[in-house]
N, C-alpha and C positions, 0 to 999 in steps of 0.2 A: 542417450546415455549408454544404452546397451551397445550401440555401434562403436562408441569410444572405447569401451572395455574390450570388445572383440578385436579392435585394431591395435590394442596394446598401448593406447595413449594414456589411459588411466587404469588403476586397479579397482576391482570390485570392492565396495565399501558398504557395510550394512546401514550405517547412518545416512550415507548419501542415497542409498536405495530407498530408505524410508522417506527422505525428502522428495525424491522423484515421484513416489506414490502420492504424496501430499500435493505436489504440483499437478499431477495427473488428475486428481479429484477436482482441484480448482479449475483446471482446463475444462473438464466436463461440466462443472457447475456454470461456468461462464458461457459455454455453448448453449446451455439450456435456459439461461436466465432471460426473462422478459419483464422489464420493470413495469410495475402497475401504472396505469394511465397512459400507456403508449398508444399512439394513434393506430397502430397495426392491430390492436385487439378488436375483435368483432363488435358489432353493435350490442348484442346480448351480453357479451363479456363486459363491455363498458357499463351497461345499465345495471348489471348484477354483480359487479366487482370482480369478475373473472378476467382472464387474459393477461395476468401479470403476477409477478412475485411481489409480496408486500414489503419485504425487507431486503437490504443489500446483501450481497454475497460476502461471507467472511474471507478476508485476505489472509496473507501469511507474513509472519515475522520470523525469519530464519537467522539464528545467531550461532556463533562459534568462533573458535580460534582462527587466526590468520592462516591461510593455506589449506583450509578444509574443503574448498570447492563451492562456497556459498554463491559467489558471483557467477561461476561457470554454470551452476544449476539454474540460477535465475535467468541467465541469458538463454539457455536451452529452452526454458519455459516460454520466455518472451518471444523467441523466434517461432515457436510451434503454435502458440495459442491463437485461435482464430477470432480475434477481436479487432474490429475496424479502427476504433479510436483507442489506441494504446500508446503509452509513452514510457521510455526507460531513461532515467537520468540519475546522475550522481547526486546524493542527498545534499551535499554542500552547495552545489550549483543551483539546485532547486530552491534552497532557502535564500540564496542571494537574489534569485528571480522573485521570490515571494516578497522580500523587503522592497524591491524596486516597484513591484505592482502596488503594494500598500502605499508607498510614497506617492505614486500617481493618483491613487484614489483619494488620499488625504488632501491633495491639491484641489480636488473638486469640492471639498467642504460639504459633502452630502450626508455626513454621519459616519457610522461605523464602516470602516473600509474592508473588513474581512468578508462579509457576505458577497459583495460584487466580485472579489478576487476568487472566492470559492466557486461562484457561478461560472466565471470564465474558465476556470480550470476544469470543472465538471463538464462544461460544454465541449472542451477540447479533448478529453480523455475519459474513457469508461474504465480503463485499467491504468494505474500508475505503479511503475516498478522503480524502487529506489535502491541504489547500491550504497552501502556503508552509512547507515543512519547513525549519527552521533550528534550529541547536543553539548556544545561547549560554552555557549554564551546566553546571557539572560534575555536578550532580545528574541532569540529563537524560542527559548523555553516559555516566554510569556504568551506567545501566540499559538503554539503547536496544538494544544488541546482543542481550542475553538476551530482552528484551521482544519484539522483532520476529522473532527466530529462533523463539521460541515460537509467535507468531501464524502465521507462515508454515508451520511444521511442523504446526500444528493445522488447516491447510487454508484459512486466510484469505488472500485475494488483496489485496495492498497496491498502491495507486496514489497517487502523490504528485507535487506540483509543488514546485519550489524555484527560487530565483534563482541557486543555486550548483550546480556539478557535485558529485557525491558526494565527490571528493577534497578539496574546499574546505570541507566541513562541519566545524565546530568547529576551524577553522584557527587555529593558535597558542593553542589552549585549554590549560588546565592539565591535566597528565597525559594529553595527547592520545593517547599510545601505547595507553591503555586503551580509546580510542574507535575505533581503527583496525579492530578486528574488525567493527564496524557498517558501515564503509565497504566492507569486503570482502563482507559479507553483501549489501549493496545491489547491488554489482557482479555477484555470483554469482546472486542470486535474483530480481532485477528487471531488466527491459530498460531500459537507460539511453538516453534520447533527448534530444538537444540541440535546443532550439527557438530558434534565433538567426537573424537575418536583418535586412533593412532595417526 
């Protein structure tokens, strides 16, 4: 970020600088994080409950107007963070993939399709970065709370950008009351950061 400013490609911006600091803290947390129950913990650590963190790392939800640098900053973070299993995807594409995975699980007729989808996603990525989170349809709204609670509980750190604050997601949507637990989940399990300014 500082190199881009020095090169004259972007102007210094206090709100962006605060977001960079938040991303820096998250990068450090991810570098230090050791999930509890990992095989790499020593014998004594496993016996006495040490060797790992008991709860997942809080992710980030960065929202603001179009053109504020949300995607640029998330991409700088994604490129810099030293996490082996990380994934960056546009939110709309991700939800299309989720519905396809759920359809495949339903064909198996083994019960609730969400837990195996969550398990597969958590196995594939420890860090999930989403660009442009938006919820426009009832099908997405109906599953998001359980899907993301499962991911976070499985130790996946979620980072997302959005043009809207969490409270405005799926605003005026059909059966929005069923979506409110997802908003509560974001506000409780992710640090919410506004990226607004000139």
